[in-house]
Every structure is written in C-alpha cells, then in structure tokens.
N, CA, C and O of each residue as an XYZ file, in Angstrom:
772
protein
N      97.642    -15.840    155.240
C      97.261    -14.865    156.563
C      97.811    -15.288    157.721
O      97.335    -16.366    158.078
N      98.681    -14.821    158.484
C      99.044    -15.713    159.764
C      98.066    -15.466    161.250
O      97.097    -14.739    161.469
N      98.629    -16.184    161.887
C      97.434    -16.499    163.033
C      98.750    -15.150    164.363
O      98.263    -14.797    165.437
N      99.591    -14.871    164.142
C      99.969    -14.400    164.936
C      99.537    -12.969    165.643
O      98.929    -12.072    165.059
N     100.051    -12.935    167.254
C      99.440    -11.484    167.487
C     100.766    -10.710    167.736
O     100.687     -9.645    167.123
N     101.792    -10.802    168.301
C     102.635     -9.740    168.225
C     103.362     -9.980    167.150
O     104.122    -10.902    166.856
N     102.857     -8.558    166.339
C     103.364     -8.210    165.049
C     103.604     -6.767    164.903
O     102.677     -6.118    165.389
N     104.653     -5.965    164.333
C     104.463     -4.520    164.307
C     103.286     -3.780    164.047
O     102.896     -2.747    164.593
N     102.726     -4.505    163.058
C     101.234     -3.416    162.700
C     100.393     -3.636    164.194
O     100.201     -2.688    164.955
N      99.814     -5.365    164.559
C      99.228     -5.138    165.603
C      99.171     -4.491    166.927
O      98.248     -4.252    167.706
N     100.623     -4.252    166.941
C     101.200     -3.291    168.004
C     100.813     -1.895    167.840
O     100.470     -1.095    168.710
N     100.915     -1.748    166.674
C     100.297     -0.238    166.357
C      98.960      0.064    166.065
O      98.442      1.176    165.961
N      98.439     -1.088    165.939
C      96.888     -1.132    165.831
C      96.062     -0.933    167.725
O      95.135     -0.274    168.197
N      96.748     -1.610    168.086
C      96.723     -1.595    169.905
C      96.893     -0.636    170.513
O      96.192     -0.275    171.458
N      98.386      0.258    169.830
C      98.365      1.179    170.861
C      97.399      2.450    169.996
O      97.349      3.593    170.451
N      96.785      2.115    168.918
C      95.978      3.397    168.737
C      94.562      3.147    169.298
O      93.738      4.061    169.325
N      94.308      2.020    169.704
C      92.497      1.720    170.420
C      92.958      1.988    172.042
O      92.225      2.049    173.029
N      94.319      2.114    171.963
C      95.022      2.360    173.805
C      94.610      4.037    173.716
O      94.217      4.409    174.822
N      94.598      4.965    172.858
C      94.803      5.978    172.382
C      93.619      6.819    172.535
O      93.541      8.047    172.577
N      92.423      5.634    172.635
C      91.073      6.469    171.806
C      90.263      7.054    173.257
O      89.518      8.033    173.294
N      90.611      6.224    174.339
C      90.086      6.790    175.846
C      90.936      8.253    176.257
O      90.440      9.280    176.719
N      92.445      7.970    175.911
C      93.233      9.653    176.212
C      92.709     10.359    175.608
O      92.058     11.190    176.242
N      92.676     10.454    174.034
C      91.938     11.510    173.371
C      90.709     11.975    173.766
O      90.578     13.191    173.908
N      89.556     11.062    174.022
C      88.075     11.487    174.833
C      88.469     12.297    176.257
O      87.677     13.153    176.652
N      89.431     12.083    176.861
C      89.620     12.888    177.909
C      90.117     13.834    178.031
O      90.016     14.619    178.975
N      91.006     13.954    176.688
C      91.742     15.409    176.487
C      90.796     16.224    175.943
O      90.741     17.410    176.266
N      90.136     15.798    175.254
C      89.160     16.704    174.268
C      88.077     17.214    175.087
O      87.762     18.391    174.913
N      87.276     16.326    176.201
C      86.285     16.488    176.698
C      86.567     16.877    178.448
O      85.707     17.016    179.318
N      87.894     16.975    178.566
C      88.192     17.060    180.116
C      88.447     18.461    180.155
O      87.693     19.381    179.836
N      89.862     18.505    180.680
C      90.230     20.073    180.756
C      90.084     20.827    180.042
O      89.988     21.918    180.605
N      89.946     20.929    178.314
C      89.443     21.976    177.481
C      90.403     22.802    177.527
O      89.981     23.908    177.865
N      91.683     22.784    177.315
C      92.407     24.031    177.642
C      93.269     23.622    176.144
O      93.320     22.481    175.684
N      93.951     24.915    175.494
C      94.652     25.280    174.343
C      95.799     23.856    174.318
O      96.109     23.236    173.301
N      96.157     23.652    175.338
C      97.371     23.299    175.477
C      97.011     21.232    175.338
O      97.765     20.493    174.703
N      95.939     20.807    175.971
C      95.426     19.827    175.892
C      94.744     19.387    174.692
O      94.880     18.223    174.314
N      93.788     20.484    173.850
C      93.508     20.470    171.993
C      94.583     19.961    171.293
O      94.484     19.050    170.471
N      96.037     20.761    171.722
C      96.997     20.295    170.717
C      97.260     19.486    170.640
O      97.469     19.049    169.508
N      97.473     18.579    171.895
C      97.596     17.476    172.063
C      97.014     16.542    171.623
O      97.456     15.631    170.923
N      95.640     16.768    172.135
C      94.434     15.832    171.316
C      94.758     15.508    169.736
O      94.721     14.433    169.136
N      95.193     17.252    169.138
C      95.013     16.904    167.841
C      96.487     15.995    167.363
O      96.581     15.289    166.360
N      97.545     16.246    168.376
C      98.457     15.213    167.656
C      98.365     13.704    167.785
O      98.774     12.763    167.106
N      97.712     13.819    168.850
C      97.088     12.616    169.458
C      96.667     11.942    167.411
O      97.325     11.304    166.589
N      95.344     12.529    167.407
C      94.812     12.391    165.988
C      95.632     12.001    165.056
O      95.425     11.040    164.314
N      96.979     12.993    165.030
C      97.825     12.661    163.759
C      98.431     11.754    163.877
O      98.829     11.234    162.835
N      98.814     11.097    165.236
C      99.472     10.109    165.144
C      98.445      8.741    165.188
O      98.865      7.584    165.189
N      97.577      8.978    165.210
C      96.036      7.935    164.956
C      96.122      7.959    163.204
O      96.455      6.848    162.792
N      95.995      8.533    162.572
C      95.959      8.363    161.253
C      98.013      7.985    160.397
O      98.386      7.222    159.505
N      98.666      8.853    161.175
C      99.957      8.027    160.933
C     100.023      6.397    160.705
O     100.337      5.758    159.701
N      99.640      6.002    161.907
C     100.396      4.822    161.912
C      98.787      3.690    161.771
O      98.788      2.599    162.341
N      97.453      4.205    160.894
C      97.203      3.656    160.194
C      97.523      3.086    159.056
O      97.228      1.979    158.605
N      98.179      3.978    158.617
C      99.332      4.333    157.241
C      99.917      3.248    157.082
O      99.771      2.304    156.305
N     101.090      3.650    158.496
C     102.247      2.750    159.089
C     101.927      1.369    158.914
O     102.549      0.795    158.021
N     100.957      0.599    159.678
C     100.439     -0.390    160.110
C     100.320     -1.320    158.788
O     100.722     -2.480    158.709
N      99.743     -0.640    157.857
C      99.570     -1.590    156.376
C     100.824     -1.543    156.131
O     101.439     -2.588    155.923
N     101.557     -0.101    156.105
C     102.699     -0.581    154.909
C     103.852     -1.944    155.797
O     104.245     -2.945    155.198
N     104.143     -1.678    157.045
C     104.531     -2.785    157.237
C     104.182     -4.216    157.534
O     105.003     -5.122    157.674
N     102.832     -4.326    157.619
C     102.010     -5.348    157.523
C     102.389     -6.163    156.219
O     102.609     -7.373    156.181
N     102.425     -5.268    155.149
C     102.992     -5.831    153.578
C     104.160     -5.939    153.313
O     104.484     -6.677    152.382
N     105.051     -5.294    153.991
C     106.706     -5.326    153.928
C     107.125     -6.204    154.275
O     107.844     -6.888    153.547
N     106.790     -6.597    155.759
C     107.379     -7.587    156.558
C     106.516     -8.742    156.258
O     106.684     -9.627    157.096
N     105.806     -8.986    155.518
C     104.657    -10.433    155.887
C     103.962    -10.415    157.089
O     103.669    -11.569    157.402
N     103.621     -9.692    157.799
C     103.121     -9.309    158.976
C     101.588     -9.574    159.174
O     101.048     -9.531    160.279
N     100.740     -9.939    157.639
C      99.407     -9.859    157.906
C      99.216    -10.940    158.810
O      99.943    -11.890    159.100
N      97.950    -10.553    159.241
C      97.354    -11.495    160.319
C      95.767    -11.388    160.415
O      95.294    -10.458    159.761
N      95.009    -12.056    161.009
C      93.668    -12.250    161.507
C      93.161    -11.101    161.891
O      92.311    -10.356    161.403
N      94.093    -11.052    163.255
C      94.290    -10.895    164.552
C      94.082     -8.548    163.915
O      93.453     -7.697    164.542
N      94.720     -8.384    162.858
C      95.102     -7.069    162.220
C      93.822     -6.806    161.168
O      93.258     -5.729    160.979
N      93.618     -7.684    160.739
C      92.175     -7.473    159.907
C      91.297     -7.226    160.770
O      90.401     -6.596    160.209
N      90.991     -7.439    162.215
C      90.143     -6.786    163.071
C      90.406     -5.492    163.730
O      89.567     -4.621    163.959
N      91.545     -5.466    163.984
C      92.735     -4.725    165.309
C      92.079     -3.821    164.295
O      90.989     -3.351    164.621
N      92.679     -3.441    162.870
C      92.868     -2.090    162.148
C      91.506     -1.215    161.938
O      91.289     -0.008    162.041
N      90.829     -2.130    161.662
C      89.146     -1.258    161.097
C      89.001     -0.763    162.123
O      89.006      0.464    162.226
N      88.796     -1.730    163.371
C      88.056     -1.157    164.744
C      88.507      0.085    165.123
O      87.882      1.121    165.348
N      90.235     -0.284    165.182
C      90.561      1.206    165.710
C      90.059      2.206    164.938
O      89.436      3.206    165.294
N      90.431      1.800    163.692
C      89.682      3.474    162.884
C      88.305      3.982    162.942
O      87.850      5.118    162.805
N      87.689      2.694    163.211
C      85.846      3.181    163.720
C      86.102      3.477    164.781
O      85.541      4.572    164.836
N      86.650      3.295    165.939
C      86.471      3.443    167.457
C      87.453      5.067    167.385
O      87.074      5.890    168.218
N      88.440      5.443    166.615
C      88.936      6.941    166.655
C      87.559      7.795    165.822
O      86.851      8.583    166.449
N      87.371      7.538    164.575
C      86.359      8.346    164.166
C      84.985      8.112    165.007
O      84.123      8.961    164.781
N      84.708      7.284    165.766
C      83.132      7.644    166.337
C      83.760      8.502    167.532
O      83.451      9.691    167.458
N      84.649      8.130    168.717
C      85.324      8.906    169.592
C      85.008     10.599    169.196
O      84.200     11.342    169.754
N      85.715     10.841    168.317
C      86.250     12.200    167.358
C      84.680     12.972    166.897
O      84.335     14.086    167.292
N      84.037     12.261    166.169
C      82.798     12.787    166.254
C      81.563     13.300    167.423
O      80.735     14.185    167.641
N      82.142     12.011    167.974
C      81.419     12.218    169.678
C      81.837     13.751    170.453
O      81.034     14.639    170.735
N      83.161     13.764    170.669
C      83.834     14.481    170.990
C      83.518     16.365    170.720
O      83.241     17.244    171.537
N      83.757     16.425    168.914
C      83.203     17.184    168.273
C      82.266     17.372    168.185
O      82.032     18.497    167.743
N      81.492     16.814    168.389
C      79.804     17.579    168.396
C      79.451     17.700    169.611
O      78.591     18.561    169.798
N      79.831     17.110    170.555
C      79.535     17.502    172.062
C      80.321     18.825    172.488
O      79.891     19.476    173.440
N      81.384     19.205    171.848
C      82.257     20.634    172.155
C      81.735     21.791    170.961
O      82.190     22.935    170.967
N      80.827     21.375    170.051
C      79.814     22.252    169.000
C      80.850     22.417    167.889
O      80.683     23.321    167.071
N      82.194     21.391    167.777
C      82.945     21.999    166.617
C      82.363     21.477    165.164
O      82.780     21.773    164.044
N      81.421     20.730    165.479
C      80.891     20.109    164.126
C      79.544     19.938    164.217
O      79.065     19.354    165.190
N      78.831     20.389    163.290
C      77.252     20.505    163.709
C      76.876     18.803    163.448
O      77.371     17.858    162.834
N      75.578     19.094    164.402
C      75.345     17.597    164.677
C      74.696     16.455    163.369
O      74.604     15.228    163.322
N      74.304     17.642    162.334
C      73.926     16.943    161.080
C      75.198     15.861    160.282
O      75.098     14.780    159.700
N      76.203     16.628    160.547
C      77.321     15.440    160.095
C      77.994     14.376    160.722
O      78.764     13.532    160.264
N      77.463     14.617    162.105
C      77.604     13.541    163.633
C      76.404     12.770    162.807
O      76.852     11.681    162.447
N      75.423     12.895    162.500
C      74.181     11.777    162.112
C      74.742     11.107    160.968
O      75.042      9.941    161.223
N      75.007     11.517    159.651
C      75.901     11.116    158.300
C      76.716     10.263    158.683
O      76.805      9.184    158.096
N      77.496     10.581    159.774
C      78.607      9.232    159.551
C      78.413      8.092    160.443
O      78.936      6.991    160.277
N      77.418      8.507    161.662
C      76.744      7.673    162.439
C      75.758      6.746    161.914
O      75.749      5.613    162.395
N      74.771      7.102    160.835
C      74.222      6.453    159.766
C      74.361      5.523    158.911
O      73.528      4.640    158.705
N      75.731      5.689    158.186
C      76.999      5.213    157.815
C      77.335      3.820    158.140
O      77.146      2.692    157.683
N      77.883      4.363    159.075
C      77.871      2.854    160.370
C      77.344      2.210    160.361
O      77.658      1.175    159.772
N      75.601      2.400    161.304
C      74.418      1.787    161.215
C      74.355      0.996    160.326
O      74.146     -0.208    160.480
N      74.560      1.680    159.064
C      73.692      0.835    157.514
C      74.871     -0.434    157.394
O      74.464     -1.589    157.269
N      76.539     -0.107    157.447
C      77.216     -1.480    157.450
C      76.987     -2.317    158.154
O      76.997     -3.518    157.884
N      76.642     -1.600    159.601
C      76.798     -2.827    160.670
C      75.337     -3.599    160.783
O      75.379     -4.775    161.147
N      74.221     -3.090    160.533
C      73.234     -3.736    160.713
C      72.912     -5.054    159.135
O      72.207     -6.051    158.979
N      73.885     -4.284    158.292
C      74.093     -5.257    157.438
C      74.686     -6.542    157.468
O      74.175     -7.635    157.225
N      76.121     -6.177    157.884
C      76.594     -7.039    158.413
C      76.218     -8.227    159.022
O      76.561     -9.380    158.757
N      75.069     -7.569    160.325
C      74.637     -8.467    161.511
C      73.561     -9.445    160.837
O      73.370    -10.603    161.210
N      72.852     -8.774    159.733
C      72.248    -10.024    158.704
C      72.970    -10.944    158.107
O      72.778    -12.124    158.403
N      73.910    -10.598    157.180
C      75.094    -11.686    157.117
C      75.178    -12.794    158.066
O      74.885    -13.968    157.839
N      75.732    -12.146    159.460
C      76.010    -13.167    160.448
C      74.643    -14.338    160.796
O      74.761    -15.502    161.177
N      73.500    -13.649    160.546
C      72.373    -14.313    161.088
C      72.643    -15.594    159.797
O      72.313    -16.730    160.139
N      73.152    -15.446    158.537
C      72.590    -16.616    157.711
C      74.016    -17.452    157.698
O      73.978    -18.674    157.556
N      75.146    -16.831    157.835
C      76.647    -17.479    157.941
C      77.470    -16.936    158.547
O      77.423    -15.711    158.659
N      78.711    -17.848    159.259
C      79.757    -17.562    159.447
C      80.843    -17.754    159.348
O      81.732    -17.599    160.186
N      80.905    -18.186    158.103
C      82.017    -18.839    157.497
C      82.783    -18.192    156.419
O      83.592    -18.764    155.689
N      82.344    -16.519    156.374
C      82.497    -15.850    155.419
C      84.096    -14.915    156.021
O      84.436    -14.841    157.202
N      84.815    -14.330    154.889
C      86.160    -13.611    155.397
C      85.904    -12.626    155.836
O      84.764    -12.252    156.112
N      87.422    -11.706    156.065
C      86.651    -10.010    156.535
C      86.226     -9.504    155.064
O      86.434    -10.178    154.055
N      85.623     -8.274    155.057
C      85.058     -7.570    153.852
C      86.524     -7.198    153.317
O      87.439     -7.081    154.132
N      86.742     -7.016    151.964
C      87.728     -6.411    151.481
C      87.784     -4.749    151.455
O      86.980     -4.320    150.627
N      88.341     -3.956    151.974
C      88.723     -2.701    152.198
C      89.180     -2.210    151.021
O      90.079     -2.640    150.297
N      88.471     -1.264    150.901
C      88.412     -0.607    149.182
C      89.534      0.557    149.414
O      89.935      1.239    150.357
N      89.792      0.412    148.135
C      90.852      2.020    147.946
C      89.929      3.362    148.715
O      90.231      4.237    149.527
N      88.807      3.027    148.059
C      87.383      4.773    148.635
C      87.441      4.316    150.013
O      87.707      5.268    150.746
N      87.290      3.190    150.671
C      86.920      3.227    151.785
C      88.410      3.849    153.331
O      88.317      4.186    154.512
N      89.786      3.654    152.148
C      90.812      3.769    152.948
C      91.285      5.871    152.902
O      91.757      6.701    153.679
N      90.743      5.827    151.423
C      90.674      7.178    151.115
C      89.877      8.074    151.906
O      90.369      9.187    152.094
N      88.460      7.765    152.542
C      87.389      8.243    153.114
C      88.058      8.398    154.328
O      88.023      9.553    154.755
N      88.627      7.630    154.978
C      89.107      7.317    156.739
C      90.702      8.305    156.942
O      91.186      8.636    158.024
N      91.291      8.625    155.504
C      92.120      9.565    155.488
C      91.989     11.018    155.322
O      92.847     11.873    155.543
N      90.842     11.163    154.920
C      90.187     12.732    154.877
C      89.659     12.825    156.102
O      89.879     13.687    156.953
N      88.812     11.710    156.160
C      88.481     11.980    157.745
C      89.282     12.239    159.166
O      89.025     12.960    160.130
N      90.535     11.194    158.826
C      91.614     11.666    160.044
C      92.450     12.884    159.724
O      93.114     13.409    160.618
N      92.450     13.287    158.676
C      92.819     15.008    157.859
C      91.886     15.707    158.647
O      92.282     16.227    159.690
N      90.791     15.793    158.332
C      89.603     16.650    158.424
C      89.311     16.787    160.271
O      89.211     17.958    160.641
N      89.210     16.002    161.095
C      89.156     16.199    162.396
C      90.213     17.141    163.262
O      89.889     18.128    163.922
N      91.486     16.634    163.115
C      92.417     17.690    164.110
C      92.186     18.936    162.891
O      92.093     19.964    163.562
N      92.108     19.156    162.038
C      91.985     20.260    161.767
C      90.761     21.118    161.908
O      90.956     22.333    161.863
N      89.601     20.714    162.062
C      88.326     21.334    162.408
C      88.429     21.628    164.190
O      88.079     22.620    164.830
N      89.015     20.411    164.624
C      89.749     20.741    166.181
C      90.330     22.318    166.344
O      89.771     23.318    166.794
N      91.557     22.142    165.843
C      92.591     23.086    165.433
C      92.014     24.283    165.082
O      92.478     25.185    165.779
N      90.948     24.785    164.050
C      90.271     25.602    163.462
C      89.148     26.241    164.417
O      88.734     27.392    164.277
N      88.676     25.279    165.479
C      88.000     25.783    166.454
C      88.002     27.149    167.248
O      87.032     27.747    167.712
N      89.464     27.521    167.290
C      90.053     28.454    168.011
C      89.784     29.795    167.322
O      88.951     29.851    166.418
N      90.357     30.705    167.660
C      90.376     32.256    167.026
C      91.725     32.820    166.760
O      92.808     32.624    167.312
N      91.302     33.705    165.589
C      92.605     33.702    164.992
C      92.559     33.621    163.043
O      91.770     32.852    162.495
N      93.222     34.248    162.472
C      93.168     33.849    161.131
C      93.869     32.605    160.892
O      93.115     31.822    160.315
N      94.831     32.193    161.075
C      95.197     30.606    161.078
C      94.364     29.710    161.373
O      94.280     28.578    160.897
N      93.630     30.278    162.292
C      92.846     29.389    162.502
C      91.486     28.713    161.337
O      91.030     27.612    161.029
N      91.236     30.305    160.957
C      90.161     30.145    159.772
C      90.804     29.182    158.595
O      90.141     28.453    157.858
N      91.775     29.287    158.584
C      92.048     29.211    157.274
C      92.232     27.436    157.161
O      92.058     26.671    156.212
N      92.818     27.114    159.112
C      92.736     25.898    159.069
C      91.053     25.113    158.775
O      90.895     24.275    157.887
N      90.163     25.478    159.500
C      89.001     25.483    159.558
C      88.381     25.051    157.830
O      87.710     24.054    157.566
N      88.804     26.038    156.912
C      88.604     25.679    155.731
C      88.853     24.609    155.189
O      87.941     23.973    154.661
N      90.411     24.060    155.189
C      90.766     22.878    154.801
C      90.253     21.815    155.723
O      90.248     20.772    155.070
N      89.866     21.621    156.805
C      88.969     20.590    157.373
C      87.406     20.764    157.170
O      86.523     19.978    157.514
N      87.308     21.708    156.673
C      85.489     20.957    156.079
C      85.860     20.326    154.643
O      85.178     19.425    154.154
N      86.955     20.850    154.025
C      87.238     20.410    153.049
C      87.561     19.017    152.597
O      87.121     18.487    151.577
N      88.544     18.376    153.647
C      88.272     17.133    153.854
C      87.364     16.643    154.551
O      87.073     15.467    154.337
N      86.680     17.353    155.540
C      85.261     16.622    155.832
C      84.124     16.208    154.628
O      83.518     15.140    154.539
N      84.049     17.152    153.916
C      83.168     17.113    153.011
C      83.258     16.094    151.929
O      82.325     15.498    151.392
N      84.672     15.982    151.674
C      85.083     14.627    150.567
C      85.339     13.171    151.739
O      84.963     12.024    151.499
N      85.956     13.559    152.804
C      85.738     12.645    153.466
C      84.413     11.502    153.679
O      84.463     10.289    153.476
N      83.222     12.327    154.158
C      81.888     11.705    153.988
C      81.233     10.746    153.297
O      80.760      9.621    153.461
N      81.469     12.227    151.817
C      81.183     11.752    150.552
C      82.350      9.880    150.073
O      81.902      8.835    149.602
N      83.285     10.093    150.326
C      83.965      8.969    149.844
C      83.658      7.765    151.094
O      83.885      6.585    150.828
N      83.205      8.106    152.266
C      82.749      7.228    153.418
C      81.419      6.695    153.068
O      81.153      5.538    153.395
N      80.536      7.433    152.421
C      78.940      6.554    151.772
C      79.525      5.636    150.576
O      79.253      4.452    150.376
N      80.261      6.335    149.943
C      80.492      5.458    148.568
C      81.303      4.208    148.912
O      81.082      3.296    148.116
N      82.084      3.943    149.770
C      83.033      2.861    150.645
C      81.526      2.151    150.965
O      81.202      1.199    150.255
N      80.810      2.508    151.792
C      79.807      2.069    152.615
C      78.808      1.032    151.392
O      78.537     -0.127    151.705
N      78.442      1.483    150.334
C      77.926      1.126    148.959
C      78.717     -0.190    148.483
O      78.352     -1.318    148.152
N      79.567      0.249    148.560
C      80.681     -0.636    147.689
C      80.742     -2.139    149.094
O      81.009     -3.303    148.798
N      80.453     -1.703    150.386
C      80.678     -2.965    151.443
C      79.443     -3.533    151.364
O      79.438     -4.764    151.384
N      78.344     -2.948    151.277
C      76.957     -2.990    150.897
C      76.579     -4.308    149.523
O      75.898     -5.330    149.448
N      77.320     -3.661    148.780
C      77.495     -4.514    147.474
C      78.271     -5.592    147.858
O      77.538     -6.541    148.139
N      79.422     -5.842    147.987
C      80.054     -7.120    149.257
C      79.254     -8.142    149.900
O      79.283     -9.319    149.541
N      78.424     -7.630    151.001
C      77.511     -8.123    151.759
C      76.526     -8.992    150.780
O      76.435    -10.219    150.809
N      75.926     -8.259    150.050
C      74.938     -8.304    149.143
C      75.450    -10.234    148.243
O      74.924    -11.347    148.249
N      76.819     -9.572    147.565
C      76.867    -11.212    147.053
C      77.208    -12.374    148.537
O      77.176    -13.604    148.499
N      77.506    -11.537    149.688
C      77.899    -12.987    150.283
C      76.447    -13.483    150.988
O      76.257    -14.618    151.425
N      75.379    -12.286    151.003
C      74.264    -13.350    151.445
C      73.692    -14.144    150.091
O      72.961    -15.108    150.318
N      73.981    -13.795    148.650
C      73.401    -14.596    147.850
C      73.968    -15.962    147.683
O      73.397    -17.002    147.352
N      75.459    -15.694    148.042
C      76.067    -17.081    148.021
C      76.062    -17.648    149.294
O      77.050    -18.331    149.563
N      75.045    -17.516    150.296
C      74.904    -18.502    151.536
C      74.053    -19.109    151.185
O      73.199    -18.714    150.391
N      74.115    -20.524    151.852
C      73.627    -21.722    151.894
C      72.718    -21.824    152.851
O      73.262    -21.994    153.943
N      71.064    -21.778    152.923
C      70.661    -22.184    153.915
C      70.856    -23.457    155.092
O      71.292    -24.587    154.875
N      70.462    -22.972    156.184
C      71.497    -24.400    157.288
C      70.141    -24.793    158.354
O      70.275    -25.643    159.235
C-alpha cells in the first residue's frame, strides 16, 4: 500500500467529491428538466468513476492509503447528498431516507467505539456485498430521479429504480452486518491501554 497522493484513482475520487456540491445545487436549486438530466448524468459519472478508480488502482498498482479513505468517503457523501436531495424533493419517501441513514449511523457509531479502544487498525475490508449495494444505490438514485417526471418512459424508469433501491438497501444492511462483524473482531483483539 503506497503513500502516494497524486494517482489516477485518487484524482477520480477527488473529482467525485467535488461533484457533490454541484449535484446538490443542480437538484435543489433551479429544478428544471435540464438541470435534472445533468444531475442524473453526474450521478451516473459518480457510479462509473467509483468502478473505474478501483480498476485503475489495481491495474496500475496505484492503491494508496489516501485512496482507501477518499473512495468510501466519496461514496458515502454521494449517497447522503442524493438521499437528502431526493427526500427534500419528495422523490423518495422519508422511510427510505431513514433506513439508509440508520445504517450509516449504526456503522459510524460502531467505528467510533473502535477508535476509543485502539487507533492502530487498518481500514475495514470492503466486501463484494458492500460494493454491490453501492452499485445498486448508484443505479437506483438517478433512475428514481428521472422517473419522477411524467410519462410512460418515466414510469418504466421508476420501476427499475425501485428495484435497484430495494436490492441496494437490503445489500447495504447486509454489508453493515459484515462491517459490524469486523468491528467486533477488532474490539475483541484490542488490548487495554
């Protein structure tokens, strides 16, 4: 694992992070059909770049500690910004917002518990389930967003969006259980300080 900062995967993760406020402005600001399409495209780019930065990191041996932090941070911020924006716009119900936020709080609070006991642990291993959950949610949100407009095509898009959302949330919670298992094992292995 390298300590390099300027790698292609890190550049992609930083671009995703920079896109979060732009996305929020597009969704919550003008609220026109054009800005909605641009916002959905930005979400699509975020999903694609999430996949691409991992591929590049492995292919060119550009894995780094910074990348281990930036990549999941960008994912979490995009998911948080998206569910907030879609809930405020009334595109997703508040219960879906609550399920995703509750999962994030659960894992975050458990991580804080680990930090209190030890600071020398490596980043948690990202599971295939977690990657699949993020991918499903990255597909679900733009589809739900585009499906919020009128017309038959929007209805079809909305159905696919809800399919990805339901699978995504289920996998997201499954991944949380896997993280909680890792956290439990870290705590069990912690030495009293």
